Structure formats: C-alpha cells, structure tokens
N, C-alpha and C positions, 0 to 999 in steps of 0.2 A: 498354417499361414504361410505364405511366401514373403519372408522378410526381405529377401534380396529385391523382389519387386517393389516393395514400399520404399526401400532406400534408393533404388533406381528412379522412381517417380519422384521423391523429393529432391534428389540431385538434378533431374531433369527441369525442376521449376526453379533452379538457383537464380537464374538470370531475370525470371519473372518476379520472383520475390524481392530481388534487389531493386529492380525498377519501381515496383509498388512502394517499397519503403522510402526510396528517393523521392518519390512524388508526394508522399506523406510529410516527410521532412521539409519539404519546399513550402508547405503551406503552414505559415505560424498558426499555432493552435493552443494558446494558453487557456486555462480553465475558463468556461463560459464563453469562449470564442472559438468553439470546435466545428462550426458549420461546415467549413470547407473540407476537413478532414473526414467528417462523417459522410458527407455527399460523395467524396471520392471512394470511401470505403464501399458504400452501397453500389457504385458503379462497378468496382471489382467484383463484388459478390455476384451481380447480375451476369457479368461477362464469363464468369466461371461456372455458371449454371446452378446457383443456389435455388432451391425450390421456392424460397420466399426471402425477399430482403426488405425491411422495413425500418422506419424511424418512429420511435415512440415519442409522446408529448414532451418528455424531458429532454429529448435530443439524442438518445442512445440508438445506435444502429443494431439491429437485430437480424442475423442471417440464419436461415433454417435449411437444414438438409434432412431428409427422410420423413417418415409417416407415422412412427409409433406414438404411443401415448405418453411414454416415459421419456425424460430429457436428460442428456449429458451436455453440459455447458462448458464453453471455453470463453474465458473473460480476459479482456485486455483494455486498459484505458487508453484512450486516443488523445487526450490532452498532455500538455507538457507545462513545465515551469518556464519562466522567462530565460533570457540569455545571460542576465547579469551584466557586468562590465564588458562591453564588446571588445575592449583592448586585451582581455584575457584570451580571447580566440584567436588561433592562428589562421583560420579560414572563416568565410561566411557560414554561420551556423545553420543557415536555411538553404544553402547550396553545397557548400564543402567540396568534398571530393570522394571518390572510391577508388580502391585498389582492387587487385584480384581477390583480396581477402576481407577488406575492411570497408564499412560505410561510415562516414563522418557526418555528424550534424545532430542538432538538438532533436531528441526524441528517439534517437536510435536504439539505444538500450532501454530508456524509461520513457514509454515503452511500446512505441509504434511498432517495433520489431515484433512483439508478441502478437499484435494483431495480424500482421502479415503471415506469421507462421500458422496461426490458427485458421485463417481463411483458406490456406493452401493446404493444411492438414485436412480440413473438412472435404476440400475437393479430392484429395486422394482417397479419403474414406469412401466417397461416392464412386469414384472411378473404378476402385478395386473391390467394390462390394463388401466393404468392412464395417458397415454400420449394422450394430446387433439388431436382430429381430425385436420388434416391440418398442425400439428407441428412435429418437430423432436427435439430430445434433443441433445445438444452438451456439453460434459465435456472436458474442457481444463486443461491440467497440464502445466503450462507456465514457461518459462525460463527468467532469467535475472532480476527478479523483485527487487531482494535486491540491485542490482547494478543500476538499471535504471527503476523504477516502470513505467508500462504502455508501454514500448518499445515493448513488446510482443504483445499487443493488436494493437499497431500501424502497426505491420507487419500482424497480422491476419486479421485486418480490410483492410489495403491497398493492401497487396500482396496476401494473401489467398482469399480476396474477401468476407469475411464473415461479415455480419450485422445482428446480432440477434434482435429479436423484444425487449427482455430485457435479462439482465445478472445478475445472482446472484453471488456475490463475497463470496467466502467461507473463507476470512480471519477471524481471531478470533474476535468474538463479545461479549464474556463473557455472553452468553445467551440472547442477545438482538438482534434486528432488526435494522440495521443501513441504514440510507437514505442519507449520505453524510460525508464529511470530509473537512478539511483544504487542500489547495494545498501546494506546496513547490517549491523552485527552489534553485539552487546551483550558488552562486555568487563568483567571483574571484576579488581581488583587488590587482593590482600590482603597486608597488612603485620603481621609479628609484633613484639611488644615484651615487656617485662617490668615487671610491676607493682611498686610500692612505695608507701609512705606519702607522700602529697603534701607533708609537712613536709620531707622529704629526697629531692627528685626525682633527685639524682645517684646514688642507689642503684638506680635503675630504668632502663629503656629505653623512652622514650615513643614508642609507635607513631604517634601523631598528628603528632609532629614529623618522623618520617621521611616520613609521607604528605605533609606540607606540601611538602617538597622535590620529591616525585614530582608533586604537583598543579600546581606552577609549570612544571614541564617538559611536561606534558600540555597545558597552556595555550599553552606556547611552539610546541608541535607544530602547533597549530591556526593560531596567529598569526604565526609567523615567515615570512621569505622564504626562498629556496632559494639565496641567494649563496654562493659558495665560502667565505667566511669565516664563515659562520653555523654555529655547532656543532650546534645542533639544527635541521635543516632542516625547514621547514613543509610541510605536505601540499600546498601549492600546487606543489610539485616535480613532481607528476604531470602538470601541464600543459606540462612542459619536456621536449622530445625527448632532452635529456640524460640525464634520469632515467627516462623512460617511452617509450623509442624506438618500440616496437611499437604503443602505443595512446594516445599523447598526443592525436592528433585526436579520438579517441572521447572522452577525457576532457574535452577542451575543449568538445565538444557537451553532455556531461552536466553539467559544472561539476565543480569541484574536490571532493575529499573533505573531511570535517570531522570533528572530535572534540569532545565536551564532556563534562565530568563532571556526571552527572545525579543521583547519590544519594551520600551518604556514611555510613558506619556505624562504630560502635566498640564495644569492651568495656572495661570498667574495674570494679574492685571497688566503687568508690563515687566520689562527687564530690570525696573527699579522697585520691585515689589517682592514680598515673600509668597512663595507658591502656596495656592490654596487647595490643590488636589495633585495627587501623583497616582499613577496606576502602572502596573506591569503585566505582561503576558508570560505565562510559564508553560513551556513545552515539557509535558511529563510523559515519559515512556513507561509503561506498566508491565510488570512480569507477573508470572503466575502467583495467585494469593493475594494480589492487590486489587481493589475495587474502585470504582468511581467515587463513592463516598469516603472511602478510607483515605483516598488521595487529598480530597478537600479538607478532611478533618486533620489530616497531618500538617498542611499549611496552616490552619486555624490553631493548631496547638503549639506553634513556634512561639517562643518566648517574647519575641517583639511583637507579634500579632496579638498575644495575650495583653501585653503592656498598654497597647494603644486601645484596646477595647472596642467600643462601638464606633470608633474612628475607622475601622478596618473592615472592609467586607471582601469575602472570598467567595468566588462563584465560578461556574463553568460557562464558557462561551456558547452562543447559539449561532447557527449558520442560516442565513436567509438570502444568499446572493442569488438572482435570477440565472437560469440555465440561458444558453444561447437561443432557445425557442422562446423565452420570456417567462417560462414556468418557474415559479418559486415554491420550493419544497423544503420548509424549514425543519431543522433538526438540531440536536445538541452535538456539541463538538467532543463526543466521547466514542472511542473507537476500540472495542473489546479485544482482549487477548484470547488466542486460541491455539490449541494443539491437537492434532490427530494421533491416534495411535499408529505406530509404525506398520502394525499387522492389518490396518484397514484395508478393505478390497480395493478401493480406489487408489490408495497409496501404491499398494503392491501392483496394480494394473500397470502404472507408469514405470515402476521399478522393473517388472518383468519385461515390458516393452523396451526399456533402455538396454537391459541385459541381453535381450535377444538380438538386438540391432547393433549395439556399440560396446557391449561388455558391462561390467560392474564398477568401473572407475570413471570419473568425470573426464570428458573429452573436449577438445577445442582446437583452435589454431595455436601454433606455437607461441604466439605473442600473448595469449591469454593464459597459458597452462601454468605459468610460475606461480599464479594464485589459486589454481584449481587443483593441483597435485597435492596429495596427501589429505585432502579433505574428504569426509564421508559423502557417499552418494546421496544419501538421505539425510537431510539437515534442516535448518531453519533459516529465515530472513533476518537481517538486523533491522530493517524498516518496516513499515505496515503497509498493507495493501487493502483492497476491496474485500479481502476475506474478513475484515473486521465485522462487516455486515453479513456476508454470506454464511459463514460458520460462527463468528463471534456473537452476533445478534440472534440469528435465526436457526443455527444448528445444522444448516445445510453442508454436508461434507465437502471440504475444499482441499485441494492440493496444488502445489506450485511447481511449474517447470517452464522456463522461459528464456529466450535468447537475450544475450548481453550480461552485463555484470553490474551489481549494486554500486560498485566503486565509480561507474559512469554517471549514475543518477545525480542530476542537478549540477554536474561539473561542467566546466568549460572544456572544449575540445572533445566532447562526447562522441565516442565511436561504438559500433557493434560489429560483430563478425559474421560474415555470410555463411560459414560453417554452422554457426548456431541456429540461423534460420532454417537450414536444411535438416539439421538434427532434430530440432523441435518439431517441425512439420512431420517428420517420420515417425517420432515417437507418439505424437497425438494420434496419428492414424492408426498405429498398431495397438495402443493402449486401450481404445474403445472395444476393440474385438477380443482383447484379453481380460476385460472386466468380468468378473464373475458374480456380479450383483451384489446388493448390499447386504443381504442376509439379515440375521436378527442381532448382530452384534452392535453394541453402542460404539461408534468409532471415535468418539470424542474422548481425548485424554484430560483436556482442560478447556473450559470454555467460561469466560467472564459473564456472558449474557448481557441482557438489556438492564437500563435502570428503571427505577419505579416512576419516572416522569411521565407526564401524559403526552406521549408521542408514540407513533406506531412502531 
C-alpha cells in the first residue's frame, strides 16, 4: 500500500474539508433540527461521487461507496447542542473564524468534523482503490445523538436493516484510538406531598423537604468512599474487587461511575402553599459491572427513599421526541457500557494505519499537543457516543477515531484543528485496506447489553 499517496491525497483535500466543515457549522443544527446539515452533507457526497447518497425516514444521511455484500461503516452525528450564553462566546458560534490551523464554531469538534473526515476518507478509498473486495463503505451522518445517543443506530439497525461488520465512530478522540466508554442512563425520582396554606405548613407534607433528604444521599452516593463503616457506599466501590469481582479491572480502565442531579421540578398551588410534588433528574454514568436495574435499585435503596416509602417513585426516562422528518421512534433512556479487546481486528486496523502513516504516538497541531502527549494511543472516551447502541446494545464491533477533542464538546469558543481532519481522513482510508477480517474471536471485552423491557 502506498501510504505516502494516502497522506498526499488527504492533505490535498485540506481546503475542501475546511470549507465543508465551515458550511456545516454555519447551519444551526440542534437535535431534531438537522434538516439543513443533512441536505448539505448529501450534496457533498453526491459532488464527490458517492455511488449512492440517501436520507432514511428518521432523517439520517447514508452515503455508500463500493458494491460488496459486507459493510464497513463510519458514523458521525451531525446534530449539535445549543450555544448556551452567547456572552461566553468571543465570536459568532455559527460564523466564527478560521486560521491556517484552526476552525472555530459550534460543532467543529463535536462532531461535524468527524462527518467531514469520513466523507473525504471514503472519497480517498474510492480514488485509490482501497475498498477491500467484497465490502462496501457506509458513511452515516446521524441525527438526535445529543438528545438520545444511539437512537439513530437503533433505527438504522432495526428499521433500515443495516448491520455492518464493524463501525468507526468519528467522535472526537484527541488523537487517540478509543475502544470503549462508560454507559449512562437518565433516572427520574418523583416524590409526593400534600399541599396546604403556607401560613400553617404543619398541616401539609412538603415534597421539597422530602426531596432535600434524598438529594443529600444522591450526592453522598457520588462522593463517598466504600469503607466498611460508610453507610452509603460511594460509586467508587465498583473499582474494588470486593464489590465488583468480575469486572473491576474493566471498571478501572473505563473509570468509576458517577451520578449528579441535573434538573429539579415541583408543583405547588402557589408561592403561598406547601409543595405537593417534587421531582429530580439524575444523570448516571455507568462503569463495567453496573446494570440499568442495579442503578435503579441503588437509588431505591437509599435510606431517605426507603423512609418515604410509597411516596417515592424511581424510574427511567423514555425518549419520544420526533425527528426533523416528523418520525417518532420511542426508546428508553438507557445507553449501555462497552469495551472492545485491544487485539480486535478492527481496533488493530486503525492502530496499524495510524502507525504506518503517522507513528505510534498521538499527533496534532502544537496547540493541541499539551493534552495529547504522554497519553496512550489506544484508550477510551470519557463521554458516551452512538457506540452505546452499535456495540452496547447490538454487539456490532465499534472503535473510535475522530478529529477534535472531548474538552471542546459543549463548551463555548469550540474549535477543531485542520490537521485532525486530514489525519483522520488518511487513517480511515488506510484502515479499511489493512483490516484482516473479523475472524472467529469474540472481540467484546465487556458489553452491558439491552434491558428486558419491551423495546427493540
């Protein structure tokens, strides 16, 4: 394989990729409002000579190269979060600026840049004849990830009927190759009370006061240690073989689980009355060995929850927001943990491509290197991705390599690096040709899997 030709081709597309990314950033595309960026992506795929470019009923863009029966897919979500407080931005988040090295604006790192590199990586594969015999390449620009990660791949897998041999997630990896991440779930706690006039609060039952007790214990769950004398043992316990004998090593690789209260709600007849209900949302990050039902049971077992008995309900959120096409595809807000073996053929294909093209350490522009240096090339994400469905739910092998940095995700003054766009496009093109096939090995090191609830 001519690696110099691959690098030259990727470098030759630097300006085209930069323009494409600037075009995407300029189109606001929060979850469920991605129509503009989806159609712009289809235009780019068609311009570059994709064999087929289509939009499925959920609104995902699917671009195809090659004619084989087996599929290697490159996934990037095209939606972004909002901009937050505009005063925290130094430039217009949808126009911004670019320098010789950097592109500024919402979505650059998280993660429209990944879509750009995948589209051009597929172009290089076709131009240089790198698509393996018997395979075709699928590039997906997917929707609703920021709202409900993995929902798009539930649809692609179940309804579009697409099952790739493996998927490369183009989420930002800060120059690394990522083989897994923690899962997450969204938990709701509802507490009932009884309202009365605020001048005589003893006549009622204040739901906010009950929730205050629960809140302190949720905080303790996140912050406490796991010592024998600690009543509410902290989530750090899953790093301890005493509490997680089968998966503590995997948990140590991924990092401990966390929980935080992200929202609070109440009802009350007026500001002069006792609150008759209170509810909170809990963002729960799950490490290896934790399951959806163990996380719910953990909240149900808190002393304050037990104290208030039937007045407390602990449940998992459901997601049913319509896509930009109007399609509603309901699912539970549970996003399973997963890890690949480092020796898995699809992981090694990316590692071999990176080593052949750029060496065995992370690379990048000097402004990005301070946080990349010294970190292993093969690692894991802190946040979660569409891999929660691809591999976490369905066991389709997944690996991550994408332009940008996790630290830029959801932050004001988001930037990405043009060198990353080039590097990723080149590595994608080389990796498919170096892939040795799936073989007989089970590539999964840990996978939390689906719940037993009645959804696909």
